[in-house]
N, C-alpha and C positions, 0 to 999 in steps of 0.2 A: 617151355621149362628153362628157368634161369638158374645157373649154378656158378659159384665163385671158384675159380681155379687159382691156386697159389703155387708158384715155382720160383726158387732162388730169391725169395723175399719179395717177389712181385705178385700182386693179386689183380685179377681181371674178372668181371662179371660176364659170363658167356650165356647167350640164349641159344638153346638147341631147338631147331625147327625141323620137324619131319614133314617132308613133302613128296609129291610124286615126281621123282627124278632119279637119274641113274648114278650120279656122282656126288661126292661130298665136297663142300666148298665153304670157305670162310669169308665173310663180308663185314667190313667195318665202315660205318657211316661217318658223315662229317663231324659228328659229335663224339666219336670214339666208341660208340656202342658196337659190340661184337655179336655177330650172328653166325652160328654154324648150321648150315642148311644141308640136310642129309636125306637119303632115301628112307622110306618108311621101314625098310627091313635092316637098316644099319645097326650094327652092334655097338655096345658101350666101348669095347676095345678099339674098334675102328675109329670112333669119335675121339677117344683119348689119344690114339696114335697120331691122328691128324693135328690135334692141338699141340701135341708134343713137337711134331715136325715143324710147325709154323710158329712156335712160341716166341722166338726172337723177333720175328716180323710182327706178330700181334702186339707185343709190348712197344716196339718202336712206332708202329702206326697209330696205336691208340693215344700215345703221348703226343705225337705230332698233331693229331686231330683235336685233342683237348686243348693244346696250346693255341691253336689257330682260332678256336671258337670261344675261348674263355672270356674274350672281351665283348662278346655279343650281348646286347641288351635289348629288350623290347622297347620299341619307340615310345617316347613319352610326349612327343609333340610340344616341346618347350623351346624357347628362344635359344639359339646357338646349337641345337642338335643338328647333326650332319646327315645329309642324304647323298647317295651316289648319283652321278650323272656323267655318262661316258667315261666311266672308270675313275673319276675323281670325286672327292667328298666336298660338299658345299654346305655352309650353315643355313639354317632356316630361321626366319623371324616371323612372328605372328603380329599382325596389325589389326586390332579390334576397334571397331567403330559401330556403335549401336544404331547410328543414323544411316549406315550403309545399306543400300538396297540389293546389292549383288556381291557375291563372294568371287574371289579370283586368285590366281597364282601368277606371280611374276618371277622371272628368272633371268639374270643378266650375266651369267657365267661367273659370277662372284658369290651370289647368295640367292636363296629363295625367299620371297616375301609372300606370306599367305594373308590375304585381306578378307576378314570375316566380320559379320555383325556381332557374333558372340563366340567365345572359345568353346569348342566342342571337339573332342578327339576324333570321334567318328566322322564328323564333317570335314575336319582337316585331312584325315586319311583319305577320304573320298575325293577331295579336291586334288591332292597330290597324285593319287592313282590316275584320275582322269587326265591330269596334265601329262603324266608319263606316257599314257596310252596315245594321246594325241601327238606328242613329240616322236614317239616310236614309229607311228604310222607314217608321218612325214619323212622321217629319215630312212626308213626301210624302203619306201617308194623311190626315194632319191637314189639309194644305193643300187636298187634293182635296175633303174634306168642307166646308172653308170656302168654296170656290168653287162647289160643287155647286148652290147656290141659283140661280145664273145660267144653268144648263143644264137643258134638258127631258129629256135622256138621261143615263144614268149609265154610267161605265166598268164593264165586266164584271169587270175584274181590273187590279190595279196591281202590277207586279213591279219589283224592283231587279236590275240586271244590270251586267256589266262591259264593255259595248260601248265600244270605243276610238274609234269613228267618230261616234257620235251621243250627244246628251244625253238624248234621249227619242224614243219612237216610239209610234204609235197605228195599229192595223190596222183592217180593216173590221168586225171583231167587237168593236170598242171595248175592246181589250185594250191597256193602257198599260204601257210599259216605260221605266224611268228609270235613268240612269247613277248609280251610287252615289257618284261623286265630286262630285255636286251638293251634298252636305252640306258641302263645303269652300267653296262659293260664298256670297256674301251672300244673305240671305233674299229680297231683292227679285229676285235673279237666279234663285234656285230657284223662286220664285213664277212668274216669267215662263215657265220651261220647263213647269211644271205647267199653266198657262193655255194655252200653245202646244199641248200635246198634248190637252188637253180640247177645245180649239177644233177639233181634227182629228176629233173625234167628230161634228161637224156638217159640216165641209169637209175631205175627205181630202187635197186638194191645197193648193198655196200660191197660190191665186188672190187677186184683190182682196177678195173677200168674206171669205176666211179672215183676211187681215191686218186688215181693218176690225174683225172680231170680236175678234181679239187686242188691237188698239188700244183697243177699247171698255173692256176690263177691265184692260189694262196699257198705258196711254198712253206710258210711257217704255221700251217694249220694245226700242227700238233701242239705248238705253244699256246694257241688260242684255246684248244681243247683243255689244256692243263689249267689255264686261267679259270675257265668255267668250273672245272672240278675243284679247284682250290678256293674259289671266291664266291660261288653261288650262294652260300649261306648268308653273305653280307647284302645280297640284293633284295632288300625288304623295305616295306613302308609301314 
């Protein structure tokens, strides 16, 4: 159920979601969409009271999110369009040659050059994605090797995946999985995720001991978390 709430000249569309839960909560996504998640037996007065108590925060946060994402545009795969690599944006250029037998992606830390036989958005997206995955795997493996000196156990495997909900995982068999989009984040952020998952080889949960270990090797980990929260919407191809 979506309803428009207006207070003090400010209006916000709020989606009320009834779920199996004990508490009421307000969640605002990166695009400024507002969800009020409440127990199935929550009353209208309880919901209105929560919105009233959080109104200033709702207005402030939705404006911030909308301001951050208003520049987002779906990729068009045209010359000069920029793509992220290790936290910086680089232009992409497309080189079309009908006599070409094989497509490729070249990157010289100044620009991307996509060499193709014909221009096709799906093909270009596929090529860039493949390039990112390959580069991410190489860098992740390198960073794991770099930090291995601090750990008494080793990961059994490190994979690159397309998980939309997590940046990395570690299971009880010490199998690590990383989101390939991390190659778009600054090196210090990628390092944080690597350290985070390697620390899970010692502590599988997120208790105090776990965070102390993360902080030991990555004291600025909260800044890295904030970068991911603020910038993940830009990490697209």
